[in-house]
N, C-alpha and C positions, 0 to 999 in steps of 0.2 A: 095620247090620242084618246079621245072620249069613246066610251063604249057604244054610243048611239051613232057614231059617224061611220060612213061606209068606207071600207078599205079598198083601195085600187086593186085590180086583178094582178098587176105586176109588182105587188108588194108581198113580202114574206112576213107573216105575223104568227105569233104564238099566243093562243088564248089559254088562260089558266084560272082556276078558282081562287079569287083574291083572298078568301078567308082561310084557305087550306095552307098550312105551313109547309107541308111536303111539296105542294104544287109551286109555292113561291120559290123554294130552294131549287127545285128542278128547272123551273123556267129561267131563273137567274143563271144557272149553269149552261143552259142552252144558249142564252144570249151571249154569255162570255165566250163560249166555244165558237160562236159565229162572228166574233170581233164586232159586235153590235150592229151587224147587218140585219138581224132579225129583230122585229119590234115586239114588245110584250104588251098584251092587253088583258087586264084582269076582268073577270066576270064577277061582279060584286053584289048584284041584286039577286035575291032568290028567284024572282020571276024570270029574269033573263037566263039564269043558270038552268032552270027547269026547261025553258024553251030550247035552249042550246042543246041540252043533253037529250031532248026528245028527238032531235035530228041525228045525234051521234051518241047513242046509249052506251056503246062499248068504251067510250072515251072517258066516262065518269071517273074522277079521281086522278086523271093524268092530264098533262098539258097536251094541247092540240096544236100542231104546226100546220099552217095552211101554206102550201106552195101554189100560189095562184088561187085556184078554186079546189085543189086537191087536198083533202085533209090527211094528215099523218098523225097517229096517236098511239097510245100504249107504249110499249117498249121500243117502237120503231122510230121515235122522235130523235133519239141520240144518233143512230146510224144515218138518219136523213140530214143531219146538220151539214156535213161537207157538201152534199149535193145542193142544199139550200144556199150555201155560201156562193157556190159557182153560179147558181141561178140568180142570186142577188147581184153578182157582178155583171152578168149578162143583162139584167134589167137596167142596171145603172149605165152601162155602156150604150144600150139602146136609147135610153132617155137622153144621153149626152149627144149622140150622133143623129138622132131622128129630128126631122124638121118640126118646129113648133108651129101651131096654128094660133098665133097671137095677132089680134087685129089692132 
């Protein structure tokens, strides 16, 4: 998923600094723990990283997990993964059983 695309609110994504080796490893662990229900999106351009961390200054140097629009960062990302998996299953079931508006 490209960095400039909007993420649906019912999607669970993990942003991380693409050039940071620690962030790459931690984000891969989170995705593996979630059985690939969580999508990884690297922040690779310096301008986008600066803008992103202006909104979330305490999250700098850590992966940021978005559960809908609610950010989870710092050391709380790993404990939030089981809840994120359940939430991802809920979103998947809701998409499966909700009527689609296709014309």
